[in-house]
N, C-alpha and C positions, 0 to 999 in steps of 0.2 A: 392458500396464505390470507389470514384472517389480521390483517395488519391493524386493527382496531383493538386488537387483544395486546399492543406494544405502548408503551409510553415513548419510547425513541428510536431513529433507526439510526444506524454510525456504518458511515462508509470511508471504507478505503478510496484512499482516489486514483491510482498509478494502478491502471488496468480495472478496474471496478467502473468507475466513474466518466475518466478519459483512455483513452490509447497513448499514453505520455510511458507507461512500461515497455515502448517500443524503441524511444527516444531514451529512455534511460538506459535501455539496454546496449544501444549502438554507442554511446557515450562512454559506459563501463567498457563493453569490447575494445573501444580503439584509446583508453587510457591504460588501461592492463596490459593489451597487446605492445605497447608503445614502449611501458616499462619492463615487461619480460623480455624481449629485442634486445633492450639496449643492460639486463642486469646479469652477472658477471659473477655472481657469490653465489652460495649455496642454495640447493633447491630445487625442483621441477621448474624449467624457462618453456614446458609446452604451451601452443596458443590457449589462448582464454578460449571457452564457449559458451554458449548458452547453457550447457547442464551447470557449469559454474554458475553461471547466476543463479539460476531455481536456487541451487545448493546453498550457495555461500552467500549471498547479495540479496536476494530478490527480498524486500516485506522491510527489510532491516535499516537501522540509522544508517546514515553515507560511509562515518569511521567503523563501525562495526563490521558491513560487509568487507572493507578492507583489509582491517585486523583477519577478520576470517577466512580470507580468500587467502591474503599470504601463508598463514598458517597451516591453511588445508593443502597448501605447494610448499611447506618446508622452509619458506623464503622468512628470514628475522623480521617481526614487525613492530619497531622502537615507536614512540608516539610521533618521533619527526618524521618519520615514512609513511604513515599513516593518516598524519593528517597532512601532509606535501600531496599525496594520491587521491585523495577524498576532497581537495579546492581543485586538483585539475580534471575530475572529473564532472565535479560540480561545474566549473566556467565550460564544460564542454556542451553540459548539459543546456545550459545557458543561450548561447550560441547556434543552437538548433533551435531552442522553444521559440527565442527570438525571429530564427529565420524562416521556420513552419508553422509558427502558431499550433493549435491544437484545437481538434474539436469532441465534442463528446460523443458515445457510443448512443447511438439512437435508441435503443433499448431501454438503456440507463434514464435518458431524458422522459422517456416513456414511463419509469417507475416514477421520478421525480415530481413529474404531472400529477401522479395518482393520488403519492402521498401529499402532494402540496396539497388537491383537494380535500382530503382527509384530515388535514392539519395537523397532523403525525408532527412533531420535533425534529429536526435532521442537526446530523454535525455530519465532520468529514474526519477521520484522526490516520494520518498521514506519516510517514515517517521522513516526508520530505521536506527540507525547510522550504522548498519553493511553492509549496501548496495553493498558496493564497494565490500566486501570479498564476499559476496553471489556473487554477479556478477564474480568476478575470480571464482571461486569455479566453477560456471556452464559455464565458456571460453565464457563467453560472456559480457566482460569487456571494450571490443576493439568493440563494435558494437555502443557504445554510443557517442556522442560528450560531455554529461557534463550529471553530478550524481549529483540531489541534495539528500544529503543523511540528515539524522536528526542531524548530527556534522553540516555539513553546514548551516543546517537553524539555528541553535543554535548561529554558530558562525556570520551570518549576523542578526539574531536578528528579524528572520521570524516567524511570529506563523503558528502552524503546523494546518493540515487538522481537522477541514471542513473550516478553512480560506483558500481563494484563494493564499495568498502570496508565497508559494514556487512553485505552476505551473507557476504564473506570472513571478516569476525568472526565471526558466527553461527557458520559450518563450523567454524572455527577450535575456539571454544565445546564445540561437538558431536563435537568429536576428529577431524572430516572435510575432507581436502581439497575444493577444489572442484568436482574432474572427477569426485569419488564422490558430490556432493551435489545434489539437486533444488530448481530453485526457483519456486515458484507464484507467477505478479503476472496482476493485471490491467489495470494501466496501465503503458504504453508505456515512461516511464522505467524503472519496475522491470524491465522485460522486456530494454532496453537494458543496465543493471546485470547483471542476469544475465549477457546473451551476452558484456557485456564482462568479466566476473570468470573465463570461459569453464569454466562449470559444467556437471554431466554430465550435465543436462538440465536445458531452461528450457519451462517451461508456461505459456501465456499463457491466462487464465480472461477471456470476455469477456462482458465485465456491460454496454458500450457501447462501446468503444474501439474494434469491429471489428475481425474475424477477417485482414484482409490490412495494415491497422495492426501489431497485436500481430505478425504473422508478418515484416511488413519491419523492425519492432524488434530482431527476434533468436529468437521464440520457433520451438523446434522442434517442436512440437503445439498446437493454440490447442480448447481444449473450452468448451462451456456454460455446464458445472455439475459439480464435482467429484466426482458420484457416477459421471458418465462414468470416473473412473477407479479404480475399485473393480474388481476381478475377481469375474468373475459364480463363484456355486457350482459348485467345481469345475476352476476354472482356471487353477486355484497362486496363490502370491502374487503 
């Protein structure tokens, strides 16, 4: 990696910088399985699994994830139900975050340290409305010049991933053209967003989605940990 070739680096948050994807997955599972156990209408009520998370929810705005999951099960998804379930999931996430806190991946901090030394502008682009709180809890909020959270996207009317708009906005705030910016994503929907935005480099981070799926979605390279992206001493920037 020659990081100096790029004008900005945009990180997804959950699963890339912090392991909050685990917290999200638990919150989604508890919320959906509680709903499915009580639902007596039409549709498939088999237990929600991690496969459902990766296929229908991962990386998407919260309400979109609810809507797509219900639709995948043939369960009616009126807006009132979508909002209710989305809000229940958010409440569960906040309880777990406050109780357990969160620590960044060591390899991600290593890369952030390296990029700070190079002076490369950094941003977070996350579908989560909780992104600033998570960064604050991890002690990393001051590392990023911009945080495009789910709340920011809603306020600006930007469609969520896999649409590229939030990443494009993040690059613009940092003064970079997409072709000169890097996207780091662990979600298939996020990788598709980076590819759709014609970013200069889209890096997939395999935290469970799988190398093949991330590559098929448009990742130029896939790593298991961001430490792999830090040049060895003496190897340049």
